[in-house]
C-alpha positions, 0 to 999 in steps of 0.5 A: 500500499503506498503511504498517503503524503502528509502535508500538516506541521510536525507533532512532539511526543514529550511525554518524558516530562511525565514520565516516572523515570524521566521528569524532572531529570535530564531527559525530561528537561531536555524535551522541555526546553528543546519543545519550548525553544522550537514553539519560540523559534517556529511555531508554525512547525509546531502541530503539537506537543503530546502527552500520554493520556495514560500517564498523570500530568504532574506539575513543575516548571517543565510542565508550565514551560510547555503549557505556555506554548498553547501547544500542550495537549493530548492526541487526537488520531483523527485529526493528527493523521495529516501531520508533517512528522512524528517526533519521539523525544524519548524513545526508551520509555521502557515502562510503555508499550510501543504504541504509547510511545509510536501510536498506530496513527502516526506510522505513516508519517516520517519518524524523528527520533532523540537519541540521548546515549546508548550507555547500556548498551556501552556498559553492557555488563553493568546495565543490561545483565537482567535477560528481561530488561535487555530484551526490552531495550534492545527491542527498543533499539528498533525504534531509533533504527526505524526512524527516518532521522535521528537528533543526537545530542552530541557528536559522540552519541551520534557515533555510538548510534552509527556504529552500535545500531548501524545508523546510516550517517546521512540520517544522524544529526547533532543537535546538541544541548542547551543551557537554561538561563539561569545558569550565569556567572555571579556578580559576587562570588561572595554573594554567591557562596553565603546563597549557597551557605543558606542552602548548605549550612555547612559549606567553607569557602574553597569548597570542591563541588562534585554531583552525580548519583547512586549509578557507579557510572558517575564514579563518586568513589573514584572522586573520594579516592582522587581526593584522598590522594591530593596534598594534605594542604590542599585538602585543608584548603578544599572542602569536597562537597558531593551535591547529589540525591542519595538514599541513607544507604549510599549515604553511608556507604560513601561516608564509610569509604571517606573514613577509610581514606582518612577524609571524612572530616574534609568530606560534605554530603548535601544530598538534594539540593534545589536548583537555586542552591546548585547555581550558587554552588557551582558560581562559588566553587574553587573548582567543579569536578565530574569523574563520570565514566560515561555520558551522552552529553554532559550537562553538569559540565557545561551547567558549571561553566556557564555559572563560571566555575572552572571545570576538570572532567573526564576525557571519555565519551561526550565529556571530551566535547564539553569540558576544557581540554586543559581539565580533562582526566582519565576517570578509571584512574583516581591518580589522574583525576587527582593530577587533573585537580592539583593542576587546577588548584595549583598551577596558574596556567592550568587556571588560567586556561579553565577561567578562560574556558568558563568565560565563553558562551554557553551553548544554547537551546536556540542554537539546537533548534536551528540544527533541527529545523532543517531536519524537520523541514525536509522530512515535511517536504519529502511527504513519505516514510523513508520505509516502514519497519516491522519492530520488535515488541 
C-alpha cells in the first residue's frame, strides 16, 4: 500500500515530562526545553506537543513551560493523521508499550527520534545483565533504527548510534543541548557563597564541588579516592562537597569510604539541593570536578562553566567535547583525577586556561533548534516515510 503524503506540521511526543523514569531529570528537562525553544523559534512548524493520556500530568516548571506555548495537548488520532512528521523525543520509555510511544496513527508519517545516549549498550555488563531488561532495551533500539531522522545530542552519541546501531550517517544529525537562562556567572562570588551556604550550612570557603548520583557510572567513589590522594595542604584548604540526591544507605556507603580513606572530616555529602542552591554552588566553587565514566552530553559540566566555574572532567564520551582540554582526565584512574585537581588549584597556567574556558558563551537551546529545523523541513517536504519496519515488541 502506498502511504498517503502528509502535509501538516510536526507532532512532538513529550511524555518524558510525565515519565516516572525521566521527569525532572536530564531527559525530561531536554524535552521540555527543546520543545519550548522550538515553539518559540518556529511555532508554525509545531502541530502539537503530545502528552500520554495514560500517565498523570504532574506540576512543575517543565510542564508549565510547555503549557505556556499553547501547543500542549493529548493526541487526537482523527485530526493528527495529517501531520507532516512525528517526533519521539524519548524513545526508551521502557515502562510504556510501543503504541504509547509511537502510536499507530503516526506510523505512516516520517519519524524523528532523539538519541541521548547508548550507555546501557556501551556498558552492557553493568546495565544489561538482566535478561528481561536487556530484551526490552534492545527491542526499543529498533524504534531508533526505524527512524527517518535521528537527532543526537552530541557527536559522541551520534558516533555510538552509527557504530552500535548501524544507523546510516546521513540520517543522524547532531543538534546538541542548551543551558537554561538561570545558569549565569555571579556578580559577587561572596554573595553566591552566602546563598549556597543558606542551602548547605556546613559549606566552607574554597570548596570543591562534585555532583552525580547512586549510579556507579557517576564514579563518586573514584572522586573520593582522588581527593584522598591530594596533598594535605590542598585538602585542608578545599573541602570536598558532593551534592546529589542519595538514599541513606548510599550516603552511609560514601561516608564509610571517606572514613576508610582518612578524609571524612573534609567531605560534605549534601543530599538533594534545589536548583537555586545548585546554581549558587556552581557560582562560588573553587573547582567543579566531574569524574563520570560515560555521558551522552555532560550537562553538569556545561552548566557549571556557564556559571563561571573552573571545571576538570573526564575525557571520555561526550565529556571530551564539553570539558576544557586543560582539565580533562582519565576517570578510571584516581591518580589522574587527583593530578588534574592539583593542576587546576596550584598551576597558574592551568587555572588561567580553565577560567578562559568558563568565560566562553554556553550552548543555547536556540542553537539546538536551529540545527533541528532543517531536518523537520526536509522530512515534511519529502512527504512520506523512507521505509516501514516491523518492530520487535
